[in-house]
N, C-alpha and C positions, 0 to 999 in steps of 0.2 A: 260659586267661589271655590268650595268643595272639589269640584271637578279640577278644577284649576290649579288647585294646590297638588292635588294628585298629578297631574302633568305635568307641574313642573319638577315636583319628586323624581319622575321616576324620569325625566330629561337629565336632571343631576344625577340619578342611580348611572345611570349609561352612559353619559359622557366619559366619566374615570373608566369603564370598563371598556369601554370601544376603544380609547386611547390606551389603556394598559395592553390589552390584545393587539395593538396597532404595531405599539414598541417589541412585544412577543415576536411576531410576525416577524417584521424586520430584524431583530436581533437573530432569529434563524436564516432569514437570508443572509447577512452577514456572514454569519459564519459556517455556509454553506459555501459561501464562496473564497472566502479563505481556503476550505479544506481543497474546492477545485484547484485553487494555485498552487495548493504544494504536489499535485499529481496531475496536472498539465502539463509543467516544468519535465516531469521524468519523460512522460511522453515524446514531448515537442523537440527533448533533447536528445533519445535514441533515433528520431529520425531525420535530424540533421548530421547523425556522426559520418555519414558519409560527405557529407559537402565539407565537412569539417576535416576530414583525414587528406579529400582531393586538395584545398584550399593550402591546411598547413604543414601540408604531409608528416604528418601523425603516423609515428609508428603503433602498431597492435596494443600495445600493452599500457601507452599512457591514452592511446583513446577510449579504452574500457575505462578509464578513470573519471573520464569528462564528466558518465552520470552515476558510475559509482564514488564520487567524490562526495556528491550533495546525498547518495544514499546513508554513506558513512557517518554523515555527523548526525542527520536526522534520526537515527537508530541510537547512535552512541549519547545523544543529548536530550532526546524528549522525555525523559522520566523525570530527569535534573527540572528541564523547563515547566514540567506540570509543576510541579513545588516553589519554583520562583512565583508561577501564579497564584497558590494557596498562599505565600506570604506576602507578596509587592503587588496585586493585585491582578488577575485572571487577563479582564479585559486591555489593563494595561500593557500586559506582556504579549497578550493576540494584536493588540497595533504595535507593535516594539519590533516582531515578528512578520506582520506586513510590510513597514518598512524595510527591514534588511533586505527583504527579498524582491523589493523595489530595486534596492542598492543595488543586489546581486545582478538581479536580470539585466540592468544599465551596464553594469563593470562589461559583462559577458559580452552585450550588445555593443560596446565600444572598444573590445579589444582586437586585435589580431594575432595576438600570439596562443600556444597552448596552454603554457604555465596560467597565463592570466586566466585563460578561460577556466582551468580548473579550479584556480583561486575565486573567480566567480563563484564556481558551485559550492564550494566550501562556503562563504557567506551567504550563499540563499540557504545552503542545509542550516545553517543557525537559525535563520527565521522560519522555516518549514518545520524547524526542532519546538519553537516557539508557540507556531500557530495550531498546531496537532493537537494536543494534549489540553490548552487553554482553550480552544474553540470548544471541544467535548465538554469542559467542564464547567463555561458558563451556560450552557443548555442544559446539563445538568442540573444546575444553581436558580437559573431561570424558568425551567418547568420543572416544579417540586411533586407535582400528581405522578404517579410513578409510571400510569399508566400514556398518560399525554406524553412525557417524558422520554417512555420508551418509542412511539411516534416519530417524533424530533430529531430522536437518536438517527434512526432508521436511513428518516430523509436527510440527515447530515453524511452517515457511511454511502447513501446514493450518489450522494454528487461525489465522491472518488470518481465514480463510474466517468459520469460528465467529464470531468478534467482529463481523464485516461482518454476518452474519444475524441476530445476535441484538439487536445494538443496533437496529436499526428496528421488530422484535416488542416488546423492552421498552418502548421510547419511545410505540408505537403503545398499547400496553394502560396503561402510567401520563399518557400523555395524556387517557385515559378518563376517569382519574378523578382525577386531581391536575393541578396547573400544571405548564407547560412548567418549573421549578427542578426539578423530582423526577427529569428527566430522566439528569441531571448525579448522583442519587446513586448508581447500580449500580457505577458506575466506581467508585466509593470504597469501595465495599462489597468489590468483587473484588479492589482493590488490598492492602484489610484481607488476606483472605486469600492471597492470594501473596505477603504476607509473612510471614506464618504459616508455610506452607510452604518460601519459600526461605531464610530464616536457618537454621535450625537442620539443611536436609540437603544445601543447595548448598554447593560447596567453593570458596575461594577462589583465585585465579589470577591472573598477572603476566605480563609480557612482559619477560623479565630481560634485562639492560642498556640499555632504554630509558630516554630524560628526554621533558621536554615541548620540543615542537616548537612554538614561540611564534609566529614568521612565516607558518609554515606555518597553522597554526590560525587565525589571524587572515585569511592572504588567503582561506584556504578557505570558511570563514565570509560573508564578505564576497561572494566571486562567487557562492556557491549560493544566499546570501540573494538578492541581486542580479538573478539569473537567475531565481525563484521568483517574484519580485512582478514582475518583468517580463512571466512568463507569467499570473499571476493579476492583476493591475490591466491589463495590456493584452486580456483576454477581456471587460472590461466598457469599457477606454476607445478602443479599439485603439491596435493596435501600433504604427501610426508617430506618435503625437503625442510632442510632445518629450518629457517625465518616462518616457516608455517606454524611448526609444531610448536615453535617455543611460542607465537601468540597465544594457540591455543591451548599451552598450558597458563601465559599469562591470565586466561579469560577461565582457567577454571579457577586456577587460585583464588584470583579475584573474584569470584563467585563467592567461592568458599567463606572469604574474610567480608564479604556484603553481608551474607546474611547472620556470622556474628556479631555485626556491628551493629546491626538494624536490628537485631532480639535484646539490646541493651542498653538502646539509645531513647532516653525517653517519648522523645515527638521525632518517631522517624522517617525519613521519606518516605519508604515503602513497607508498612507494616506486612513482614514475614508471615503474620498470624491467620494473615488473610487467607494464606493457603491450604489454614488447616483445614477449611471446608474443600471436600473433593469436588462441587458442584464451580466453585470460583476458578480451582486450579485446570481444570477439566473445559471449563470460557476460554482462559487463556493459553491454552493448547490452542483448540479450536478456531481461535482467532487468529495465531500462527499459519495455519493448516490452509484454512479459507484463502490467506492471501500470497500461503505458498502456489498453493493452484491456481486461482484468478492469474498471479502475475505469471508465475515458469507456465501456462496453458496462451498466454497471451503470447510471450516472448517465443515460443516455440513455435505456434500460429505464424507470427513475424516472418522468424527464419524459414519456415517455408513458402511462404506467398515470394521473398527478396530471395533466398539462395536457392529455391527450388523450383518454383515456374516464374523466376525473376520479375519480378511487379516492383515497380517503383513506390514510393512511399505512401503518395496520395491513393495508386489504385489498393492498396493494403490496405489502408487507413478505411475508405468504403467496404469494402467484404467485410472487415472486424465491424464494423456500424453495427450490424443487430446483435452483437455481442451485450457492447455496450448498453445501446437504448434497453434492450430488453434486462438487462441487472437493474437500471435505474430503474423502472416501472414496478419490477419485481419485489426490491427491496421496499420501494412507499409502500407499496401494495402490501406488504409481510408485516411492516411496521404497524397497519391499520387492522389485520386481526390477531394479532400476536396477545390480545387482551383476551379473544377468545379462544386459545389455541395453547397459548404457555409457549416455550421457548424451545420444547424438549422435540415436537412432530415438526414445526421447520427445521428445526437442524439437522437431525439425522434424514428427514425425506430430502432436503437440498444437498448434504453430502452425498447421500447414494447416487441420485439425479447427477450430481457435476462428476461422480464416478462412471456412469453409464456414459456421460457425452463425451468422456475422455476417452473411455473402450472406444468410440465408434470412430473418433480421430485417429483412432491407431490402423485404419483400414484404408485409410487415405494413400496416394501416391501421385506421383508427378505429372499425370494425366487426368488427377480425377478434377473433375467439374465443379463449380461453384455452387449449383445445383444440390449437389449431395451434401457439401460442406455447411450450406447458409442454417438448415436448419438444426443441427447438432452445435452450431453457436448460441442460438435462440433458444436449446435446451441448460446449455451450458450456462447461460446469462442468467437466465430464471432460474435458477438452481441456485449460484452463485449468492442472488440475490434474496434468496432464503437462509442463508448462511453469513454474508460479512455483516449486513446489518443490524441482524436478531444479535451475533456471539457479541458485537460493541455494546448492545443495549441491554445486554444481559448481563456484562460486565459491570456497568454504571447502575444498573437497578439495586444489583445486589449491595448496595453500600447506601451507607446514612449520606446527602445532601453536602455534608463539609465535607466527606473523604470523595468526592467526586473528581478533583484534581488528582488522587492519588491513584483510584481505578482508573483514571482517562491514561496517566501519563504510562499505567502497565501493561492496558491494553492494547496500546500507541504501540511503545516497543512490541511489543509480542507480534501486531501487526509489521511494523518494519521488518522486524528480526525474520518473518516469516517471508518477505517479502524478498527479502534479500538470498533467503536458501534457496526461493524457487527461480531466480536471476544465476545464483553462482554454481548450487549445486545440480541443477539440471544442466545448466551451459556449459559445465564441466563434463559431465555424463556426455551430453550430447557433441561436445569435441572428442572424446575419449573412441565412443560407439563409432563414430566418423571414421577416425584414424584407422580403427580396428576391421571396419568393412570395405574399406577402399580396396584395398590387394584383390578381395575377392569379389568385387564389384568390376574392376579394370578385367581382368580373367574372365568374367563371364562377359563384359561389355566387346571383347575379342582386341582386346588394345594391346599391342608388340609389348614384349618383356622389357624391350629397348626403351620402350615410349611411359613407361610407367612412372618412373623417381621424376621429371618434371612434371607430372600432374600431383603426384604426393607431394611434391616442394609445393608447388601452387598452393592444395588446401591445406597444407600447413603453416604457409608464408599467410595465407590472405591475401594474395595477391590476383591481380583477376586474370580470370581462366577462358575468357573470348575465344583466344587466339588457338585454343586444342580444341582438336578433331570432334564432331559429334559424336564419336564413340566416347571418348573421353569425358566429355560432358557429362553423358546421358550416365557415367557411370558416378560421375559426381552428387549426381541428382538423386543415383540410386541410397547411394551412401547418407549422403542428407536424411534423406526421408528413413532409412533406418535407425540415423541419431536422434531424428524427430518422434521414431515408432517408440523408441528407449522410455526419453523423458518421459514422455506420455502413459506410456505401461507405469513408470514408477509412480507418477501422480497420483492415477487410478489406484494402485495401492494403497498412499499413503490418503485419500481421502474416503475411502474404505475402511481403514482403521477409524478413521476420526470417527466417523459415521456410529461404528461401535460405543466409543466412547460417548459421544453424544446419547445417544440411546440410553446408555447404561448408571453415566455419571451424573448431567446436566440435573439441577432441580428444574421442574417444569414453572414454579415462579417463585422467583429468587425473592417476590415482596407479597406480605400477606395483608386484605384488604387497604390495601393504599399505604401501609405501613413498612419503611426499611429497616432492616437489621440495623441494630444501632451500635453493636460491636463484634469485634470479629468472634466472640464464641456463641454468640447468636446465631451466624453464618452457616455456621455448620449443623445446625440442627431444622433451620427452618427449610422447607419445603414446600 
């Protein structure tokens, strides 16, 4: 009888534990599916741009705003979206975000005008802004042990790589059989699956004692929106034209006003005093640099394959798959070993290896074989896994669980701004370098002086160059390669600077003995 009681006791004890572990696992699955949605849309949309341009006869400036509209809204609202989750429920706001993204995808899939495609991307951006910080905050509230939380956050961050990799592959397959509208359907389907997992299993959580900081939300949104707009549009029009300078000034004034307001309100949307910690501030910078490098290199490599080696979207996607696949594996494994290594070593080593891989890519040319490139993709993907996921985790484990929404909004904002800078600044540098190098390359390749203006006009307008002579096309390929090399060189320099910052400023273990730092004042003194 005693044995039966023990067996029943063990059964009663393990049942709830098994159910709890199952709920935790399915919560992690749902949050990873959510973040996959937000990144899959980015690369799928970019892969469909050529088809959209040919079908709708879109101007180059309008075409650029199809993916940029989504990025602008996500970056502008992600900080406020984290606050809304703290107040009204993170699971609720996550679910609303998924529903909004489903709606945006279906709207894009059912339209046939440029204006409505951009409007659909704006709608999807609202959804993405709600998903990113709240999915991360849900994980922070669900997994309270700092070491376990670090592991699951790295899995969450690794899911972004899956989304980035799957997007072009799906787009390439769908574009081979259907119109460009079909590219937006998979995200809607993924959203339905996400809801089916999240609704029954994810637990609701809020930040106790919070309230809406309306001035902070408005100032934060205006500041980030102005900055992101200046970055994106400045890449097309130049950063010295009056509208871009005005947007930059609005962003600067807004940032100062935001800091002043947040230091005075009782319950701020973002507690500025968190940045009194040199380590927390460094992690924010590293999170931005990580996405700057990751996104920027991906865009430059896509430009290389599309514009220099003239591959289609699907062939390009297959060649970049090692980068994304190794990134996912590396991020997952890094989350498992951080408990032993701390944060400083993987962040520093990862940034150094990223810079090394990028420097290696500066040696590629129009005739470079894939056999020379894929090892560099593998190295870069593995190194990014050492940086992107741990930098996100370091931000969240630096604060108490009730501040998870605030930290998640801050780090996601940093990541999004870094991603925009990677595409906008490096894209602008690429364009200017191509324009500067093209006259020299045309002369070097023996293109007659009278034939050069049409070539330069074709490159500047983005029109087709197939009708040009072989010498003209070779000159363009060389000029494009010079632009890619310039972007890669700048990226390597930024990554090296960030490695120095990681080595000198990041606290190796933001938590001590599994306990979180409870207040901003203790953050700066805990190591």
